C-alpha positions as CSV (number, residue, x, y, z in Angstrom):
1,X,86.7,174.3,132.7
2,X,88.9,173.3,129.7
3,X,86.1,171.1,128.5
4,X,83.8,174.0,128.2
5,X,86.4,176.4,126.7
6,X,87.6,173.8,124.2
7,X,84.9,171.8,122.4
8,X,86.4,169.5,119.8
9,X,86.1,165.9,118.7
10,X,88.4,162.9,118.4
11,X,90.2,162.8,115.1
12,X,93.2,163.8,113.2
13,X,92.8,167.5,113.4
14,X,92.0,168.2,109.8
15,X,89.1,170.4,108.8
16,X,87.8,170.5,112.3
17,X,84.1,171.3,112.7
18,X,84.4,172.0,116.4
19,X,81.9,174.7,117.3
20,X,82.8,177.6,119.6
21,X,80.7,177.6,122.7
22,X,82.1,180.8,124.1
23,X,80.0,183.9,123.4
24,X,80.4,187.6,122.8
25,X,83.6,189.0,124.2
26,X,85.1,185.6,125.1
27,X,84.8,184.4,121.6
28,X,86.4,187.5,120.1
29,X,89.2,187.4,122.7
30,X,89.9,183.7,121.8
31,X,90.0,184.6,118.1
32,X,92.4,187.5,118.8
33,X,94.7,185.2,120.8
34,X,94.7,182.6,118.0
35,X,95.6,185.3,115.4
36,X,98.5,186.5,117.6
37,X,99.7,183.0,118.2
38,X,99.8,182.2,114.5
39,X,102.2,185.1,114.1
40,X,104.5,183.9,116.9
41,X,107.8,182.1,116.3
42,X,107.8,178.4,115.8
43,X,109.1,177.7,119.2
44,X,106.1,179.3,120.7
45,X,103.7,177.2,118.6
46,X,105.7,174.1,119.8
47,X,105.2,175.2,123.4
48,X,101.4,175.5,122.8
49,X,101.2,172.2,121.0
50,X,103.0,170.2,123.6
51,X,99.7,169.8,125.4
52,X,98.0,168.3,122.4
53,X,100.8,166.5,120.5
54,X,103.0,163.9,122.2
55,X,106.1,165.1,120.3
56,X,107.9,164.6,117.0
57,X,109.2,161.1,117.6
58,X,107.9,157.7,118.6
59,X,110.0,157.9,121.7
60,X,108.1,161.0,122.7
61,X,104.8,159.2,122.3
62,X,106.0,156.3,124.4
63,X,107.1,158.6,127.2
64,X,103.7,160.3,127.2
65,X,101.8,157.0,127.3
66,X,104.0,155.7,130.1
67,X,103.3,158.9,132.1
68,X,99.5,158.7,131.6
69,X,99.3,155.0,132.5
70,X,99.3,156.0,136.2
71,X,95.9,157.6,135.5
72,X,94.4,154.3,134.3
73,X,94.4,155.4,130.7
74,X,94.8,153.3,127.7
75,X,95.8,154.7,124.3
76,X,95.4,154.8,120.5
77,X,98.4,156.1,118.5
78,X,98.2,158.3,115.4
79,X,101.2,159.2,113.2
80,X,100.6,162.7,112.0
81,X,100.8,163.5,108.4
82,X,99.2,165.4,105.5
83,X,97.2,163.6,102.8
84,X,99.9,161.9,100.6
85,X,100.5,162.4,96.9
86,X,102.7,159.3,96.2
87,X,102.7,155.6,97.1
88,X,106.3,156.1,98.4
89,X,104.8,158.3,101.2
90,X,102.3,155.5,101.9
91,X,105.3,153.1,102.5
92,X,106.6,155.5,105.1
93,X,103.3,155.3,107.1
94,X,103.2,151.5,106.8
95,X,106.8,151.2,108.1
96,X,106.3,153.8,110.9
97,X,103.2,152.1,112.1
98,X,105.1,148.8,112.2
99,X,107.6,150.6,114.5
100,X,104.7,151.9,116.6
101,X,103.4,148.4,117.0
102,X,106.7,147.0,118.0
103,X,107.2,149.8,120.6
104,X,103.8,149.1,122.1
105,X,104.7,145.4,122.5
106,X,108.2,146.0,123.8
107,X,107.1,148.5,126.4
108,X,104.0,146.5,127.3
109,X,101.7,149.5,126.8
110,X,97.9,149.1,126.7
111,X,97.4,150.7,123.3
112,X,96.1,150.2,119.8
113,X,96.5,152.0,116.4
114,X,94.6,154.6,114.6
115,X,95.3,155.0,110.9
116,X,94.1,157.3,108.2
117,X,93.3,155.2,105.1
118,X,94.4,158.0,102.7
119,X,97.8,157.9,104.3
120,X,98.1,154.3,103.2
121,X,97.3,155.3,99.6
122,X,93.5,154.5,99.4
123,X,92.8,157.5,97.2
124,X,95.9,157.1,94.9
125,X,95.8,153.4,94.3
126,X,92.8,151.7,95.9
127,X,94.2,148.1,95.5
128,X,97.6,148.9,96.8
129,X,96.2,151.1,99.5
130,X,94.1,148.3,100.8
131,X,97.0,145.9,100.6
132,X,99.0,148.3,102.8
133,X,96.2,148.4,105.4
134,X,95.8,144.7,105.3
135,X,99.5,144.2,105.9
136,X,99.3,146.3,109.1
137,X,96.1,144.8,110.4
138,X,97.5,141.3,109.7
139,X,100.6,142.0,111.7
140,X,98.6,143.6,114.5
141,X,96.5,140.5,114.7
142,X,99.6,138.5,115.5
143,X,100.0,140.7,118.6
144,X,96.3,140.7,119.4
145,X,96.2,144.4,118.7
146,X,93.3,146.4,117.4
147,X,93.5,148.8,114.5
148,X,91.0,151.7,114.0
149,X,90.5,153.2,110.5
150,X,90.0,156.9,111.2
151,X,87.1,158.4,109.2
152,X,88.1,161.2,106.9
153,X,85.9,163.4,104.7
154,X,82.9,162.1,102.6
155,X,85.2,161.2,99.7
156,X,86.3,158.1,101.5
157,X,83.4,157.3,103.9
158,X,82.1,154.4,101.8
159,X,85.6,153.1,100.9
160,X,86.7,153.1,104.6
161,X,83.6,151.2,105.7
162,X,84.0,148.7,102.8
163,X,87.7,148.2,103.8
164,X,86.7,147.2,107.3
165,X,84.0,144.8,105.9
166,X,86.5,143.3,103.5
167,X,89.1,142.8,106.2
168,X,86.6,141.0,108.4
169,X,85.5,138.8,105.4
170,X,89.1,137.5,105.1
171,X,89.3,136.8,108.8
172,X,90.9,139.9,110.1
173,X,88.5,140.9,112.8
174,X,90.8,143.1,114.9
175,X,89.7,146.2,113.0
176,X,86.9,148.8,113.2
177,X,86.2,152.3,112.0
178,X,84.7,155.6,113.0
179,X,81.2,156.9,112.4
180,X,80.5,160.6,112.5
181,X,77.2,161.7,114.1
182,X,76.9,164.8,111.9
183,X,76.4,162.8,108.7
184,X,72.9,162.0,107.6
185,X,74.0,158.5,106.5
186,X,75.3,157.3,109.9
187,X,72.3,155.4,111.3
188,X,72.1,153.6,108.0
189,X,75.8,152.8,108.2
190,X,75.2,151.4,111.7
191,X,72.4,149.2,110.4
192,X,74.4,147.9,107.4
193,X,77.6,147.2,109.3
194,X,75.6,145.4,112.0
195,X,74.0,143.2,109.3
196,X,77.4,142.4,107.9
197,X,79.4,141.9,111.1
198,X,76.9,141.3,113.9
199,X,78.5,141.4,117.3
200,X,82.0,142.0,115.8
201,X,81.0,145.5,114.8
202,X,83.3,148.0,116.5
203,X,82.9,151.8,116.2
204,X,84.3,155.0,117.4
205,X,81.4,157.4,117.3
206,X,82.1,161.1,117.4
207,X,80.4,164.3,116.2
208,X,82.6,164.5,113.2
209,X,85.6,166.7,112.4
210,X,84.9,167.6,108.8
211,X,82.9,170.5,107.5
212,X,80.6,168.7,105.1
213,X,77.9,170.0,102.7
214,X,74.5,170.7,104.2
215,X,72.8,168.2,101.9
216,X,74.7,165.3,103.6
217,X,75.3,166.5,107.1
218,X,73.8,168.3,110.0
219,X,75.2,171.8,110.6
220,X,73.7,173.1,113.8
221,X,75.2,172.3,117.2
222,X,71.9,170.9,118.6
223,X,71.2,168.7,115.5
224,X,74.8,167.3,115.5
225,X,74.6,166.6,119.2
226,X,71.2,164.9,118.8
227,X,72.4,162.8,115.9
228,X,75.5,161.7,117.7
229,X,73.5,160.7,120.7
230,X,71.2,158.7,118.5
231,X,74.1,156.9,116.8
232,X,75.7,156.0,120.2
233,X,72.4,154.6,121.5
234,X,71.6,152.7,118.3
235,X,75.1,151.1,118.1
236,X,75.0,150.1,121.8
237,X,71.5,148.7,121.4
238,X,72.6,146.6,118.4
239,X,75.4,145.0,120.4
240,X,78.4,146.7,118.9
241,X,81.5,147.7,120.8
242,X,81.3,151.5,121.0
243,X,84.1,154.0,121.6
244,X,82.3,157.1,122.8
245,X,84.5,159.9,121.5
246,X,83.4,163.2,122.8
247,X,84.4,166.0,125.1
248,X,80.9,167.4,125.1
249,X,79.4,167.0,128.6
250,X,75.8,166.6,127.4
251,X,77.0,163.8,125.0
252,X,78.9,162.1,127.9
253,X,75.9,162.5,130.2
254,X,73.5,161.0,127.6
255,X,75.9,158.1,127.0
256,X,76.1,157.4,130.7
257,X,72.3,157.4,131.0
258,X,72.1,155.0,128.0
259,X,74.7,152.7,129.5
260,X,72.7,152.6,132.8
261,X,69.5,151.8,130.8
262,X,71.3,148.9,129.2
263,X,72.7,147.8,132.6
264,X,76.2,148.3,131.3
265,X,79.0,149.7,133.4
266,X,82.4,149.3,135.0
267,X,83.5,146.1,136.6
268,X,80.7,143.9,135.2
269,X,80.4,141.7,132.1
270,X,78.6,143.1,129.1
271,X,75.0,142.0,129.7
272,X,73.7,142.5,126.1
273,X,72.5,139.2,124.6
274,X,73.5,140.4,121.1
275,X,77.1,141.5,122.1
276,X,80.3,139.7,121.2
277,X,82.8,138.1,123.6
278,X,85.1,140.2,125.6
279,X,88.3,141.1,123.7
280,X,91.8,141.9,124.9
281,X,92.3,145.7,125.4
282,X,88.6,146.4,125.4
283,X,86.0,147.5,128.0
284,X,82.7,145.7,128.7
285,X,81.1,146.7,125.4
286,X,82.2,150.4,125.5
287,X,84.8,152.9,126.4
288,X,85.3,156.7,126.5
289,X,87.8,158.3,124.2
290,X,89.4,161.7,124.3
291,X,92.2,163.7,122.7
292,X,95.5,164.1,124.4
293,X,95.4,167.4,126.4
294,X,91.6,167.8,126.2
295,X,89.3,167.6,129.2
296,X,91.8,165.8,131.4
297,X,89.6,166.4,134.5
298,X,86.6,164.7,132.8
299,X,88.7,161.8,131.6
300,X,90.1,161.3,135.1
301,X,86.7,161.5,136.7
302,X,85.4,158.8,134.3
303,X,88.4,156.6,135.0
304,X,88.1,157.0,138.7
305,X,84.5,155.6,138.4
306,X,85.9,152.6,136.6
307,X,85.1,153.4,133.0
308,X,87.7,152.5,130.5
309,X,89.2,155.7,129.0
310,X,91.4,155.8,125.9
311,X,93.6,158.8,125.0
312,X,94.3,159.6,121.4
313,X,98.1,160.1,121.1
314,X,99.2,162.0,118.0
315,X,102.9,162.4,117.2
316,X,105.2,163.0,114.3
317,X,107.3,165.5,112.3
318,X,104.2,167.2,111.1
319,X,103.4,168.6,114.6
320,X,103.7,172.2,113.4
321,X,101.2,171.8,110.5
322,X,98.8,169.9,112.8
323,X,99.0,172.6,115.5
324,X,98.5,175.4,113.0
325,X,95.4,173.7,111.6
326,X,94.0,173.2,115.1
327,X,94.5,176.9,115.9
328,X,93.0,178.1,112.6
329,X,90.0,175.8,112.6
330,X,89.1,175.8,116.3
331,X,89.6,179.4,117.6
332,X,88.2,178.4,121.0
333,X,91.7,177.0,121.7
334,X,92.8,180.6,122.1
335,X,91.5,180.8,125.7
336,X,93.4,177.6,126.5
337,X,96.6,179.2,125.1
338,X,96.1,182.3,127.3
339,X,95.4,180.1,130.4
340,X,98.4,178.0,129.8
341,X,100.6,181.0,129.5
342,X,99.2,183.0,132.4
343,X,98.4,180.1,134.8
344,X,100.6,177.2,133.8
345,X,99.9,175.4,137.2
346,X,96.3,175.0,136.0
347,X,97.2,173.5,132.7
348,X,97.2,169.8,133.6
349,X,96.0,167.9,130.5
């Protein structure tokens, strides 16, 4: 299946640490296909990327979301872009996300926002970067819309978490962040955020998309999976809202088992005594999240059983750079490229 041929994690596509699960000849074939694709004309890369990127414009993203609404999916929108070098670039992202917000409201789409703090200037001018983020979150609050601060590499882990805590402290509670299972610090982060925010804590928990040093992160597939499972279980047990962001079947299975143990599930109120009140656009204490174009069958299966499923919708003019990075850093995509080319009828996202 596509889930077993492509193992990745929810994120912005940079420095992916997705681990190949193909072996021997399949892995070598996949790498060969990727190498060939990287040498193909730009139009071919666009053809490949259309499965994973909504398009280059906001209108493209809206059309994709409207199409997927029939599959009981909700969404989080990401504007693609490289790490910025000037605050003028940060202004572009702030303005573009304001446009995204207006489009979501005008088209009555069940969606929220995912932003990269560095795109708002957090590494260039921390004070101004935070002000940019605050402006967006404050406007989103007017529309009762949630904003997720994507987690980038370890340079900004603490700053990203602190930004969320600071926003909550000034009354903006429609914001949460991402915790990466692979980092050694994650369980401590869950503990500290829970102490600060209590039932208002809201995480996306994933394996992690950044290749981090061994002294701060797990590096083997089994250790990363185990740590991610522990983070999901711990966050759920502490009453947080948890976006379970994985295409890894064992992680999904573990999460379903944990939900059953906590008596959580579709169509019923969140039973946890330490959980917060139900919020607009949220599930009963949890949801499953997946990348656009990845593991569609698994997502539809979860949705059919009543679980809230959210699709990560990336779009923007940087689609080519994003696609090239995805190909270079996750060679298992090669098999999907071949499948899409030879058997397009089987390529339903």
